[in-house]
NUFI-330967 format. One line per 3 residues: number of its first residue (from 1); their letters; for each residue x, y, z of C-alpha. Coordinates in nm, 4 decimals. Example, Ala and Ser with C-alpha at 12.3 -4.5 7.8 and 13.67 -1.06 7.14 Angstrom:
// residues 2
1> as> 1.2300/-0.4500/0.7800; 1.3670/-0.1060/0.7140;
END
This chain:
// residues 347
1> mlq> -5.5548/-0.4227/10.9773; -5.7170/-0.3822/10.6358; -5.4850/-0.1015/10.5266;
4> rsf> -5.2184/-0.3447/10.4107; -5.1670/-0.3770/10.0354; -5.3856/-0.6399/9.8714;
7> tvd> -5.0955/-0.7030/9.6331; -4.8795/-0.8093/9.9274; -5.1558/-1.0416/10.0450;
10> vfk> -5.1783/-1.2060/9.7023; -4.8009/-1.2520/9.6869; -4.7982/-1.4154/10.0329;
13> vva> -5.0870/-1.6501/9.9576; -4.9517/-1.7658/9.6210; -4.5973/-1.8071/9.7545;
16> aql> -4.7178/-2.0031/10.0582; -4.9170/-2.2464/9.8457; -4.6244/-2.3002/9.6099;
19> ivw> -4.3934/-2.3772/9.9018; -4.6458/-2.6276/10.0402; -4.6749/-2.8017/9.7030;
22> hhf> -4.2968/-2.7999/9.6658; -4.2712/-2.9942/9.9909; -4.5521/-3.2295/9.8866;
25> say> -4.3421/-3.3070/9.5787; -4.0238/-3.3517/9.7833; -4.1466/-3.5696/10.0678;
28> gpm> -4.3643/-3.8755/10.0978; -4.4744/-4.1847/9.9053; -4.7660/-4.0028/9.7409;
31> sdt> -4.5167/-3.7891/9.5497; -4.3354/-4.1000/9.4285; -4.6659/-4.2450/9.3070;
34> mnl> -4.7716/-3.9224/9.1301; -4.4326/-3.9080/8.9645; -4.5163/-4.2274/8.7735;
37> qwp> -4.7881/-4.0463/8.5755; -4.6951/-3.6781/8.5984; -4.3139/-3.6639/8.6171;
40> qli> -4.2927/-3.3173/8.4582; -4.5363/-3.1686/8.7112; -4.3550/-3.3192/9.0092;
43> dwl> -4.0212/-3.2112/8.8657; -4.1465/-2.8535/8.8191; -4.2863/-2.8379/9.1716;
46> ynn> -3.9640/-2.9727/9.3168; -3.7231/-2.7545/9.1204; -3.9180/-2.4323/9.0645;
49> arl> -4.1929/-2.3910/9.3241; -3.9330/-2.3441/9.5977; -3.8298/-2.0171/9.4308;
52> avq> -4.1392/-1.8709/9.5994; -3.9149/-1.8253/9.9053; -3.7783/-1.5186/9.7254;
55> vfl> -4.1269/-1.3676/9.7343; -4.1356/-1.4133/10.1111; -3.7922/-1.2531/10.1435;
58> vvg> -3.8884/-0.9443/9.9427; -4.2289/-0.9108/10.1100; -4.0681/-0.9686/10.4512;
61> gfl> -3.8280/-0.6816/10.3887; -4.1120/-0.4655/10.2562; -4.3263/-0.5159/10.5679;
64> aaq> -4.0342/-0.4856/10.8104; -3.9308/-0.1569/10.6477; -4.2826/-0.0193/10.6941;
67> svm> -4.2766/-0.1155/11.0614; -3.9604/0.0894/11.1290; -4.0086/0.3634/10.8685;
70> nkt> -4.1587/0.6256/11.0985; -3.9937/0.5111/11.4202; -3.6598/0.5857/11.5800;
73> vth> -3.4974/0.2608/11.6889; -3.3394/0.3774/12.0134; -3.3597/0.0395/12.1859;
76> pvi> -3.2604/-0.2234/11.9254; -3.2512/-0.5059/12.1791; -3.6147/-0.4408/12.2707;
79> siv> -3.7146/-0.4418/11.9028; -3.5279/-0.7685/11.8499; -3.6830/-0.9330/12.1558;
82> krf> -4.0294/-0.8227/12.0418; -3.9674/-0.9812/11.7034; -3.8494/-1.3025/11.8674;
85> lrl> -4.1591/-1.3117/12.0851; -4.3697/-1.2594/11.7747; -4.2154/-1.5590/11.5975;
88> api> -4.1291/-1.8023/11.8751; -4.4504/-1.9099/12.0551; -4.6383/-2.0535/11.7564;
91> yml> -4.3077/-2.1740/11.6131; -4.2310/-2.3808/11.9230; -4.5886/-2.5083/11.9442;
94> tls> -4.5848/-2.6292/11.5851; -4.2427/-2.7891/11.6307; -4.3838/-2.9810/11.9272;
97> lit> -4.6851/-3.0937/11.7226; -4.4630/-3.2004/11.4318; -4.2325/-3.3908/11.6666;
100> lav> -4.5373/-3.5728/11.8040; -4.6649/-3.6486/11.4515; -4.3242/-3.7850/11.3521;
103> als> -4.3068/-4.0035/11.6636; -4.6530/-4.1494/11.5992; -4.5836/-4.2072/11.2296;
106> ran> -4.2285/-4.3381/11.2470; -4.3336/-4.7034/11.2478; -4.5160/-4.6578/10.9161;
109> ina> -4.2589/-4.4415/10.7339; -3.9181/-4.5721/10.6405; -3.7598/-4.2748/10.4654;
112> dwl> -3.4486/-4.0626/10.5108; -3.6504/-3.7369/10.4953; -3.8140/-3.8150/10.8286;
115> pna> -3.6321/-3.6340/11.1128; -3.4741/-3.8377/11.3887; -3.6157/-3.8227/11.7410;
118> ptf> -3.4958/-3.4877/11.8798; -3.2612/-3.4484/12.1732; -3.3066/-3.1740/12.4326;
121> sqf> -3.0077/-2.9796/12.2982; -3.1447/-3.0072/11.9454; -3.4806/-2.8705/12.0559;
124> lah> -3.3031/-2.5919/12.2467; -3.1033/-2.4957/11.9371; -3.4289/-2.4677/11.7436;
127> afl> -3.5880/-2.2622/12.0211; -3.3166/-1.9975/11.9871; -3.3168/-2.0168/11.6045;
130> vhd> -2.9504/-2.1216/11.5819; -2.9894/-2.4840/11.4683; -2.8373/-2.4243/11.1233;
133> llg> -2.5517/-2.2180/11.2672; -2.4682/-2.5063/11.5024; -2.5063/-2.7715/11.2327;
136> vea> -2.8035/-2.9327/11.4082; -3.0458/-3.1478/11.2066; -3.3699/-2.9634/11.1290;
139> lss> -3.6887/-3.0936/11.2906; -3.9097/-2.9662/11.0082; -3.8844/-2.8420/10.6519;
142> gvw> -3.9578/-2.4734/10.7155; -3.7564/-2.3930/11.0260; -3.4518/-2.2672/10.8356;
145> yva> -3.6540/-1.9768/10.6965; -3.7743/-1.8662/11.0404; -3.4129/-1.8407/11.1563;
148> idf> -3.3112/-1.6462/10.8451; -3.6086/-1.4100/10.8729; -3.5104/-1.3353/11.2320;
151> qlf> -3.1477/-1.2750/11.1340; -3.2540/-1.0385/10.8560; -3.4738/-0.8383/11.0929;
154> vvl> -3.1851/-0.8118/11.3392; -2.9604/-0.6738/11.0637; -3.2249/-0.4174/10.9634;
157> vvl> -3.2818/-0.3050/11.3227; -2.9082/-0.2666/11.3844; -2.8713/-0.0624/11.0655;
160> cnr> -3.1613/0.1591/11.1733; -3.0110/0.2113/11.5173; -2.6641/0.2917/11.3823;
163> lqg> -2.7614/0.5083/11.0842; -3.0914/0.6795/11.1686; -2.9044/0.9473/11.3603;
166> lgt> -2.7337/1.0461/11.0353; -3.0683/1.0860/10.8575; -3.2980/0.8761/10.6428;
169> ral> -3.0722/0.9184/10.3407; -2.7779/0.7612/10.5210; -2.9971/0.4710/10.6295;
172> slg> -3.1243/0.4105/10.2752; -2.7701/0.4183/10.1394; -2.6511/0.1783/10.4099;
175> val> -2.9238/-0.0729/10.3271; -2.8547/-0.0308/9.9550; -2.4799/-0.0930/9.9961;
178> lcv> -2.5389/-0.4119/10.1942; -2.8024/-0.5200/9.9423; -2.5637/-0.4687/9.6498;
181> asm> -2.2850/-0.6533/9.8334; -2.5203/-0.9467/9.8904; -2.6393/-0.9597/9.5282;
184> gwf> -2.2916/-0.9204/9.3831; -2.0888/-1.1429/9.6115; -2.2383/-1.3063/9.9223;
187> nre> -2.5378/-1.4579/9.7404; -2.2970/-1.6358/9.5074; -2.1276/-1.8180/9.7983;
190> ral> -2.3417/-2.1240/9.8709; -2.1638/-2.1884/10.2005; -2.3136/-1.8658/10.3371;
193> diw> -2.6765/-1.9759/10.2990; -2.7190/-2.0148/10.6752; -2.6476/-1.6427/10.7262;
196> aiy> -2.8650/-1.3370/10.6673; -2.6080/-1.1768/10.4386; -2.6704/-1.4460/10.1750;
199> ffg> -3.0383/-1.3460/10.1523; -3.0087/-0.9724/10.2166; -3.0166/-0.8945/9.8447;
202> ayg> -3.3827/-0.9983/9.8179; -3.4737/-0.8696/10.1653; -3.2985/-0.5377/10.1078;
205> lgv> -3.4806/-0.4891/9.7778; -3.8063/-0.5249/9.9696; -3.6898/-0.2709/10.2287;
208> laa> -3.5919/-0.0189/9.9617; -3.9166/-0.0796/9.7715; -4.1147/0.0204/10.0823;
211> wak> -3.9052/0.3324/10.1365; -3.9083/0.4297/9.7676; -4.2554/0.5804/9.8065;
214> rsa> -4.1560/0.8337/10.0718; -3.9208/1.0566/9.8686; -3.7581/1.1045/9.5285;
217> fda> -3.4175/1.0320/9.6849; -3.5309/0.6963/9.8220; -3.6901/0.6109/9.4881;
220> gvf> -3.3584/0.6901/9.3191; -3.1721/0.4680/9.5671; -3.4070/0.1808/9.4881;
223> wvt> -3.3728/0.2116/9.1106; -2.9942/0.2380/9.1236; -2.9839/-0.0689/9.3491;
226> all> -3.2157/-0.2574/9.1139; -2.9936/-0.1622/8.8196; -2.6892/-0.2924/9.0065;
229> gvg> -2.8900/-0.6082/9.0739; -2.9327/-0.6516/8.6981; -2.5558/-0.6122/8.6731;
232> alw> -2.5142/-0.8880/8.9334; -2.7311/-1.1101/8.7119; -2.4987/-1.0365/8.4208;
235> vey> -2.2006/-1.1457/8.6313; -2.3779/-1.4657/8.7389; -2.7378/-1.5339/8.6441;
238> rtr> -2.9585/-1.6577/8.9299; -3.3288/-1.7199/8.8808; -3.3904/-1.6489/9.2477;
241> lnl> -3.2401/-1.2993/9.2179; -3.4274/-1.2348/8.8958; -3.7559/-1.3169/9.0689;
244> alv> -3.6691/-1.0997/9.3697; -3.6018/-0.8046/9.1383; -3.9344/-0.8507/8.9582;
247> iai> -4.1325/-0.8666/9.2845; -3.9548/-0.5636/9.4330; -4.0031/-0.3567/9.1171;
250> wlt> -4.3713/-0.4457/9.1067; -4.4156/-0.3387/9.4710; -4.2423/-0.0101/9.3867;
253> ikp> -4.4305/0.0858/9.0705; -4.7759/-0.0225/9.1864; -4.9578/0.2964/9.2942;
256> ksm> -5.1078/0.3243/9.6402; -5.4840/0.2887/9.6426; -5.7665/0.2133/9.8815;
259> vhw> -5.8753/-0.1486/9.8592; -6.2433/-0.2266/9.8128; -6.2685/-0.5208/10.0483;
262> tpm> -6.4966/-0.7756/9.8868; -6.5644/-1.1069/10.0670; -6.3131/-1.2799/9.8377;
265> krv> -6.0435/-1.0250/9.9187; -6.1090/-1.0704/10.2887; -6.0566/-1.4452/10.2446;
268> vhr> -5.7251/-1.3758/10.0708; -5.6326/-1.1438/10.3585; -5.7030/-1.4183/10.6130;
271> lan> -5.4999/-1.6699/10.4131; -5.2136/-1.4202/10.3894; -5.2188/-1.3644/10.7650;
274> say> -5.2081/-1.7391/10.8281; -4.9254/-1.7997/10.5772; -4.6610/-1.8101/10.8525;
277> vlf> -4.8469/-2.0791/11.0472; -4.9147/-2.2735/10.7269; -4.5433/-2.2544/10.6495;
280> lth> -4.4661/-2.4020/10.9920; -4.7312/-2.6735/11.0137; -4.7687/-2.8283/10.6686;
283> fgv> -4.4727/-3.0648/10.7135; -4.6605/-3.2334/10.9974; -4.9600/-3.2821/10.7668;
286> ivv> -4.7303/-3.4411/10.5079; -4.5971/-3.6811/10.7723; -4.9456/-3.7869/10.8865;
289> fsa> -5.0813/-3.8401/10.5342; -4.7666/-4.0260/10.4270; -4.8192/-4.2694/10.7152;
292> mwn> -5.1845/-4.3099/10.6143; -5.0846/-4.3779/10.2524; -4.8320/-4.6430/10.3534;
295> tsh> -5.0895/-4.8275/10.5641; -5.3655/-4.8022/10.3000; -5.1712/-4.9860/10.0264;
298> fyn> -5.2987/-4.7556/9.7504; -5.0951/-4.7496/9.4283; -5.2980/-4.5372/9.1865;
301> pvt> -5.1415/-4.1987/9.0869; -5.4879/-4.0407/9.0568; -5.5686/-4.1509/9.4107;
304> afa> -5.2341/-4.0130/9.5262; -5.3080/-3.6797/9.3628; -5.6574/-3.6632/9.5136;
307> ltg> -5.5272/-3.7474/9.8617; -5.2488/-3.4906/9.8258; -5.5076/-3.2291/9.7318;
310> faw> -5.7118/-3.3211/10.0382; -5.3983/-3.3032/10.2557; -5.3243/-2.9582/10.1099;
313> gca> -5.6745/-2.8427/10.2089; -5.6219/-2.9830/10.5585; -5.2881/-2.7980/10.5866;
316> vgl> -5.4508/-2.4686/10.4840; -5.7379/-2.5251/10.7278; -5.5011/-2.6139/11.0111;
319> glf> -5.2960/-2.3017/10.9398; -5.6072/-2.0819/10.9542; -5.7308/-2.2469/11.2733;
322> lhe> -5.4010/-2.2210/11.4623; -5.3444/-1.8640/11.3441; -5.6837/-1.7336/11.4485;
325> rve> -5.7456/-1.9486/11.7565; -5.3943/-1.9796/11.8967; -5.1365/-1.7451/11.7415;
328> ipv> -5.3419/-1.4229/11.7612; -5.4633/-1.4659/12.1237; -5.1172/-1.5732/12.2415;
331> hhw> -4.9548/-1.2846/12.0534; -5.1943/-1.0307/12.2065; -5.1291/-1.1651/12.5566;
334> ish> -4.7502/-1.1709/12.5142; -4.7548/-0.8271/12.3504; -4.9448/-0.6817/12.6436;
337> qsk> -4.7203/-0.8443/12.9033; -4.3981/-0.7532/12.7232; -4.5143/-0.3937/12.6768;
340> lmf> -4.5604/-0.3590/13.0513; -4.2184/-0.5149/13.1133; -4.0400/-0.2919/12.8603;
343> lrl> -4.2066/0.0174/13.0069; -4.0613/-0.0694/13.3466; -3.7162/-0.1270/13.1964;
346> tn> -3.7057/0.1982/12.9969; -3.8533/0.4254/13.2669;
END
């Protein structure tokens, strides 16, 4: 477990916190109150902190590429189902908790950012990660990313299955071509932002960054792709693509090294591991604290900032608790059961 890059852990932790603060700035009466005294801060969090999603996309591609780098994907459906089972249980649990929090808080929050009471079909669309594709209202702020991450993994697995037989070079070139197409064209079409192809530029850069360390050819593929990414910026500048390029290049040029695991670095590692659960649950914390603020009749921006900071700490703590006490045990149980099932199917 501790062999993973500490750099990746730092990227995940920082990006997760920025996303949480972006949503604190976007939703709730506390944000409106803080905006009275610190409008520039709230504006920066709302407009710029959300760019941290690009870090998750690059790192997601980087980690996914490592997971398939030394494996032959002969059964893509099994790999896809395993990924779904990795994402879905804690995802559905947190959606249920958020739905409950929204129901209990609805009487005290009169705002258009609060989701409507879900229907069964709406919940079902979320369960299968197709809510955006079907035009269904989201039940939480982070669910769109889970669906996109799953789509991106499916694309990578299919590419591996189709191209691995032609050799690792063919696979690298296939990923690079799709990455360049995304950066140069698809990522410029806003209507495509519910599809993996819109985000594959950042994700593909992460994939190629992971593979760049295994051979000179793969390193060359990455640098040519990055150069073409700079060209895509010249055609149409996008801050999100610029950030993705910087993160991918840093992951590529940083030398491999053994990490000396100090207590602080172990804390960062735990926070990085719980980033997914934090990403899923923090909207529910925002809902609960917004209802508390509305019933307290506070009006002071300093008080709003202090309460938001406390809510942030609660969100981080809840993410850690659910990750270590719920997500990990459930994942181990499902992994064991699914492994037995897949062995029966493939034998």
